[in-house]
The first five atom37 places (N, CA, C, CB, O) and aatype in JSON, in Angstrom:
{
  "aatype": [20, 20, 20, 20, 20, 20, 20, 20, 20, 20, 20, 20, 20, 20, 20, 20, 20, 20, 20, 20, 20, 20, 20, 20, 20, 20, 20, 20, 20, 20, 20, 20, 20, 20, 20, 20, 20, 20, 20, 20, 20, 20, 20, 20, 20, 20, 20, 20, 20, 20, 20, 20, 20, 20, 20, 20, 20, 20, 20, 20, 20, 20, 20, 20],
  "atom_mask": [
    [1, 1, 1, 1, 1],
    [1, 1, 1, 1, 1],
    [1, 1, 1, 1, 1],
    [1, 1, 1, 1, 1],
    [1, 1, 1, 1, 1],
    [1, 1, 1, 1, 1],
    [1, 1, 1, 1, 1],
    [1, 1, 1, 1, 1],
    [1, 1, 1, 1, 1],
    [1, 1, 1, 1, 1],
    [1, 1, 1, 1, 1],
    [1, 1, 1, 1, 1],
    [1, 1, 1, 1, 1],
    [1, 1, 1, 1, 1],
    [1, 1, 1, 1, 1],
    [1, 1, 1, 1, 1],
    [1, 1, 1, 1, 1],
    [1, 1, 1, 1, 1],
    [1, 1, 1, 1, 1],
    [1, 1, 1, 1, 1],
    [1, 1, 1, 1, 1],
    [1, 1, 1, 1, 1],
    [1, 1, 1, 1, 1],
    [1, 1, 1, 1, 1],
    [1, 1, 1, 1, 1],
    [1, 1, 1, 1, 1],
    [1, 1, 1, 1, 1],
    [1, 1, 1, 1, 1],
    [1, 1, 1, 1, 1],
    [1, 1, 1, 1, 1],
    [1, 1, 1, 1, 1],
    [1, 1, 1, 1, 1],
    [1, 1, 1, 1, 1],
    [1, 1, 1, 1, 1],
    [1, 1, 1, 1, 1],
    [1, 1, 1, 1, 1],
    [1, 1, 1, 1, 1],
    [1, 1, 1, 1, 1],
    [1, 1, 1, 1, 1],
    [1, 1, 1, 1, 1],
    [1, 1, 1, 1, 1],
    [1, 1, 1, 1, 1],
    [1, 1, 1, 1, 1],
    [1, 1, 1, 1, 1],
    [1, 1, 1, 1, 1],
    [1, 1, 1, 1, 1],
    [1, 1, 1, 1, 1],
    [1, 1, 1, 1, 1],
    [1, 1, 1, 1, 1],
    [1, 1, 1, 1, 1],
    [1, 1, 1, 1, 1],
    [1, 1, 1, 1, 1],
    [1, 1, 1, 1, 1],
    [1, 1, 1, 1, 1],
    [1, 1, 1, 1, 1],
    [1, 1, 1, 1, 1],
    [1, 1, 1, 1, 1],
    [1, 1, 1, 1, 1],
    [1, 1, 1, 1, 1],
    [1, 1, 1, 1, 1],
    [1, 1, 1, 1, 1],
    [1, 1, 1, 1, 1],
    [1, 1, 1, 1, 1],
    [1, 1, 1, 1, 1]
  ],
  "atom_positions": [
    [[-223.58, -177.72, 91.35], [-224.23, -176.42, 91.29], [-225.76, -176.56, 91.07], [-223.6, -175.58, 90.16], [-226.56, -175.83, 91.68]],
    [[-226.14, -177.5, 90.19], [-227.57, -177.7, 89.96], [-228.27, -178.17, 91.25], [-227.79, -178.72, 88.84], [-229.38, -177.72, 91.52]],
    [[-227.66, -179.02, 92.0], [-228.26, -179.47, 93.27], [-228.52, -178.23, 94.18], [-227.31, -180.53, 93.99], [-229.61, -178.1, 94.74]],
    [[-227.58, -177.39, 94.33], [-227.75, -176.23, 95.22], [-228.79, -175.32, 94.67], [-226.43, -175.47, 95.41], [-229.64, -174.86, 95.43]],
    [[-228.79, -175.01, 93.34], [-229.79, -174.16, 92.76], [-231.17, -174.71, 92.93], [-229.5, -173.95, 91.34], [-232.09, -173.98, 93.32]],
    [[-231.34, -175.99, 92.64], [-232.67, -176.6, 92.73], [-233.18, -176.66, 94.13], [-232.66, -177.97, 92.16], [-234.38, -176.55, 94.36]],
    [[-232.28, -176.83, 95.08], [-232.71, -177.01, 96.49], [-233.04, -175.63, 97.15], [-231.58, -177.75, 97.32], [-233.99, -175.53, 97.92]],
    [[-232.28, -174.61, 96.87], [-232.39, -173.37, 97.64], [-232.98, -172.13, 96.94], [-231.08, -173.03, 98.11], [-233.6, -171.3, 97.6]],
    [[-232.78, -172.01, 95.66], [-233.17, -170.79, 94.98], [-234.71, -170.54, 95.04], [-232.7, -170.86, 93.53], [-235.17, -169.44, 95.33]],
    [[-235.5, -171.65, 94.74], [-236.92, -171.46, 94.79], [-237.45, -171.03, 96.12], [-237.57, -172.68, 94.39], [-238.29, -170.13, 96.2]],
    [[-236.96, -171.65, 97.19], [-237.43, -171.34, 98.53], [-236.85, -170.09, 99.09], [-237.15, -172.46, 99.44], [-237.6, -169.25, 99.58]],
    [[-235.51, -169.92, 99.06], [-234.88, -168.82, 99.71], [-235.08, -167.47, 99.04], [-233.47, -169.1, 99.83], [-235.06, -166.43, 99.7]],
    [[-235.27, -167.5, 97.73], [-235.39, -166.25, 96.98], [-236.74, -166.09, 96.25], [-234.25, -166.17, 95.98], [-236.94, -165.16, 95.46]],
    [[-237.66, -167.02, 96.54], [-239.0, -166.96, 95.92], [-238.87, -166.98, 94.41], [-239.77, -165.69, 96.38], [-239.6, -166.26, 93.73]],
    [[-237.98, -167.76, 93.88], [-237.73, -167.84, 92.44], [-238.78, -168.85, 91.85], [-236.19, -168.31, 92.13], [-238.95, -169.95, 92.37]],
    [[-239.46, -168.44, 90.8], [-240.45, -169.35, 90.19], [-239.79, -170.26, 89.17], [-241.6, -168.55, 89.5], [-240.16, -171.43, 89.05]],
    [[-238.8, -169.75, 88.41], [-238.12, -170.5, 87.4], [-236.64, -170.22, 87.39], [-238.69, -170.2, 86.07], [-236.21, -169.12, 87.74]],
    [[-235.82, -171.22, 87.0], [-234.39, -171.07, 86.86], [-234.1, -171.29, 85.35], [-233.59, -172.1, 87.81], [-234.52, -172.27, 84.74]],
    [[-233.36, -170.3, 84.81], [-233.04, -170.37, 83.39], [-231.52, -170.61, 83.24], [-233.49, -169.06, 82.65], [-230.74, -169.97, 83.94]],
    [[-231.11, -171.48, 82.37], [-229.7, -171.77, 82.18], [-229.45, -172.1, 80.69], [-229.25, -172.95, 83.1], [-230.35, -172.55, 79.97]],
    [[-228.25, -171.86, 80.27], [-227.91, -172.12, 78.9], [-227.14, -173.43, 78.75], [-227.11, -170.97, 78.34], [-226.28, -173.77, 79.57]],
    [[-227.47, -174.17, 77.65], [-226.71, -175.34, 77.31], [-226.69, -175.47, 75.78], [-227.29, -176.61, 78.0], [-227.71, -175.78, 75.15]],
    [[-225.56, -175.24, 75.23], [-225.48, -175.33, 73.7], [-225.58, -176.83, 73.27], [-224.07, -174.68, 73.12], [-225.23, -177.72, 74.04]],
    [[-226.06, -177.06, 72.05], [-226.39, -178.4, 71.67], [-225.21, -179.42, 71.78], [-226.91, -178.37, 70.29], [-225.46, -180.58, 72.09]],
    [[-224.02, -179.04, 71.54], [-222.93, -180.04, 71.61], [-222.51, -180.3, 73.03], [-221.72, -179.58, 70.8], [-221.59, -181.1, 73.21]],
    [[-223.08, -179.73, 74.05], [-222.79, -180.04, 75.45], [-223.77, -181.1, 75.94], [-222.89, -178.76, 76.34], [-224.59, -180.86, 76.82]],
    [[-223.66, -182.31, 75.33], [-224.64, -183.41, 75.65], [-224.61, -183.82, 77.08], [-224.36, -184.64, 74.8], [-225.66, -184.15, 77.64]],
    [[-223.49, -183.82, 77.7], [-223.45, -184.28, 79.1], [-224.16, -183.19, 80.0], [-221.91, -184.54, 79.56], [-224.87, -183.54, 80.95]],
    [[-223.98, -182.0, 79.72], [-224.72, -180.92, 80.44], [-226.21, -180.99, 80.22], [-224.24, -179.56, 80.02], [-226.99, -180.86, 81.16]],
    [[-226.6, -181.2, 78.97], [-228.03, -181.31, 78.66], [-228.62, -182.49, 79.37], [-228.27, -181.43, 77.16], [-229.7, -182.35, 79.95]],
    [[-227.98, -183.64, 79.36], [-228.48, -184.82, 80.05], [-228.62, -184.56, 81.54], [-227.55, -186.0, 79.8], [-229.6, -184.99, 82.15]],
    [[-227.69, -183.88, 82.12], [-227.73, -183.54, 83.57], [-228.93, -182.6, 83.86], [-226.37, -182.84, 84.01], [-229.65, -182.79, 84.84]],
    [[-229.12, -181.6, 82.99], [-230.2, -180.63, 83.19], [-231.52, -181.39, 83.13], [-230.16, -179.49, 82.11], [-232.36, -181.23, 84.01]],
    [[-231.69, -182.22, 82.11], [-232.92, -182.96, 81.95], [-233.2, -183.87, 83.14], [-232.88, -183.75, 80.68], [-234.33, -184.01, 83.59]],
    [[-232.16, -184.5, 83.63], [-232.32, -185.4, 84.83], [-232.72, -184.61, 86.08], [-231.0, -186.2, 85.11], [-233.26, -185.18, 87.03]],
    [[-232.45, -183.35, 86.08], [-232.81, -182.53, 87.21], [-234.12, -181.76, 87.09], [-231.73, -181.6, 87.47], [-234.47, -180.92, 87.92]],
    [[-234.86, -182.08, 85.97], [-236.15, -181.45, 85.81], [-236.19, -180.28, 84.89], [-236.64, -181.03, 87.1], [-237.25, -179.67, 84.71]],
    [[-235.07, -179.92, 84.28], [-235.02, -178.78, 83.29], [-235.59, -179.28, 81.97], [-233.52, -178.23, 83.07], [-235.47, -180.46, 81.63]],
    [[-236.19, -178.4, 81.27], [-236.76, -178.74, 79.91], [-236.27, -177.67, 78.97], [-238.39, -178.8, 79.9], [-236.11, -176.52, 79.37]],
    [[-236.01, -178.04, 77.69], [-235.6, -176.96, 76.76], [-236.76, -176.05, 76.41], [-235.01, -177.55, 75.46], [-237.91, -176.49, 76.3]],
    [[-236.46, -174.79, 76.24], [-237.48, -173.8, 75.92], [-237.81, -173.92, 74.45], [-237.0, -172.35, 76.28], [-238.96, -173.73, 74.06]],
    [[-236.83, -174.23, 73.63], [-236.94, -174.37, 72.19], [-237.46, -173.09, 71.5], [-237.86, -175.52, 71.88], [-238.22, -173.18, 70.53]],
    [[-237.07, -171.98, 71.96], [-237.29, -170.69, 71.31], [-236.22, -169.7, 71.79], [-238.72, -170.14, 71.61], [-235.6, -169.88, 72.83]],
    [[-236.05, -168.69, 71.01], [-235.05, -167.71, 71.38], [-235.51, -166.86, 72.57], [-234.72, -166.82, 70.19], [-236.68, -166.5, 72.67]],
    [[-234.57, -166.55, 73.44], [-234.79, -165.56, 74.53], [-234.05, -164.35, 74.08], [-234.27, -166.07, 75.97], [-232.82, -164.31, 73.98]],
    [[-234.83, -163.38, 73.82], [-234.23, -162.14, 73.22], [-233.6, -162.51, 71.86], [-233.11, -161.48, 74.2], [-234.32, -162.79, 70.9]],
    [[-232.24, -162.53, 71.77], [-231.58, -162.94, 70.54], [-230.81, -164.21, 70.74], [-230.65, -161.86, 70.03], [-230.02, -164.58, 69.88]],
    [[-231.0, -164.9, 71.84], [-230.22, -166.11, 72.19], [-231.03, -167.38, 72.07], [-229.68, -166.0, 73.6], [-232.24, -167.38, 72.26]],
    [[-230.32, -168.48, 71.74], [-230.89, -169.84, 71.62], [-230.39, -170.78, 72.79], [-230.49, -170.47, 70.19], [-229.57, -170.4, 73.63]],
    [[-230.9, -171.94, 72.76], [-230.36, -173.08, 73.55], [-230.46, -172.91, 75.09], [-228.9, -173.28, 73.17], [-229.53, -173.21, 75.84]],
    [[-231.65, -172.41, 75.53], [-231.84, -172.28, 77.0], [-232.75, -173.41, 77.49], [-232.45, -170.89, 77.37], [-233.59, -173.91, 76.75]],
    [[-232.57, -173.8, 78.75], [-233.38, -174.75, 79.47], [-233.98, -174.03, 80.68], [-232.55, -176.01, 79.9], [-233.42, -173.06, 81.18]],
    [[-235.12, -174.52, 81.12], [-235.82, -173.92, 82.24], [-236.35, -174.99, 83.2], [-236.97, -173.05, 81.73], [-236.77, -176.07, 82.78]],
    [[-236.33, -174.69, 84.49], [-236.96, -175.52, 85.5], [-237.85, -174.63, 86.28], [-235.92, -176.24, 86.42], [-237.41, -173.63, 86.85]],
    [[-239.12, -174.97, 86.32], [-240.11, -174.2, 86.99], [-240.5, -174.84, 88.31], [-241.3, -174.04, 86.11], [-240.59, -176.06, 88.42]],
    [[-240.74, -174.02, 89.32], [-241.12, -174.5, 90.64], [-242.44, -175.2, 90.53], [-241.19, -173.35, 91.66], [-243.36, -174.72, 89.87]],
    [[-242.53, -176.34, 91.17], [-243.77, -177.08, 91.22], [-244.5, -176.74, 92.53], [-243.51, -178.62, 91.12], [-244.0, -176.96, 93.63]],
    [[-245.68, -176.2, 92.35], [-246.41, -175.8, 93.56], [-247.2, -177.07, 94.04], [-247.38, -174.54, 93.26], [-247.84, -177.79, 93.27]],
    [[-247.11, -177.26, 95.35], [-247.81, -178.42, 95.94], [-249.17, -177.97, 96.41], [-247.0, -179.04, 97.11], [-249.28, -176.94, 97.07]],
    [[-250.19, -178.68, 96.09], [-251.54, -178.36, 96.53], [-251.9, -179.31, 97.69], [-252.56, -178.49, 95.33], [-251.93, -180.53, 97.56]],
    [[-252.16, -178.69, 98.79], [-252.5, -179.49, 100.0], [-253.93, -179.3, 100.32], [-251.65, -179.12, 101.21], [-254.52, -178.29, 99.95]],
    [[-254.51, -180.27, 101.01], [-255.9, -180.27, 101.42], [-256.87, -180.06, 100.32], [-256.12, -179.26, 102.42], [-257.8, -179.26, 100.43]],
    [[-256.65, -180.8, 99.21], [-257.55, -180.73, 98.1], [-258.82, -181.49, 98.32], [-256.9, -181.21, 96.91], [-259.82, -181.23, 97.65]],
    [[-258.82, -182.4, 99.23], [-260.07, -183.2, 99.52], [-260.91, -182.57, 100.56], [-259.75, -184.61, 99.97], [-261.97, -183.09, 100.91]]
  ]
}
């Protein structure tokens, strides 16, 4: 699911960031998220904790 999200959501839907939840005892999920470029937000979103985010990396072309 992460592969599909990472590959298509940013491009097909002009999504800037993908937000997903991973509670602390889900170590395998957290390791997978981190390996795919997600980082913990480390703050509550509304009233909820334990979210990770992956933000679209913008490529800068013709900088020279």
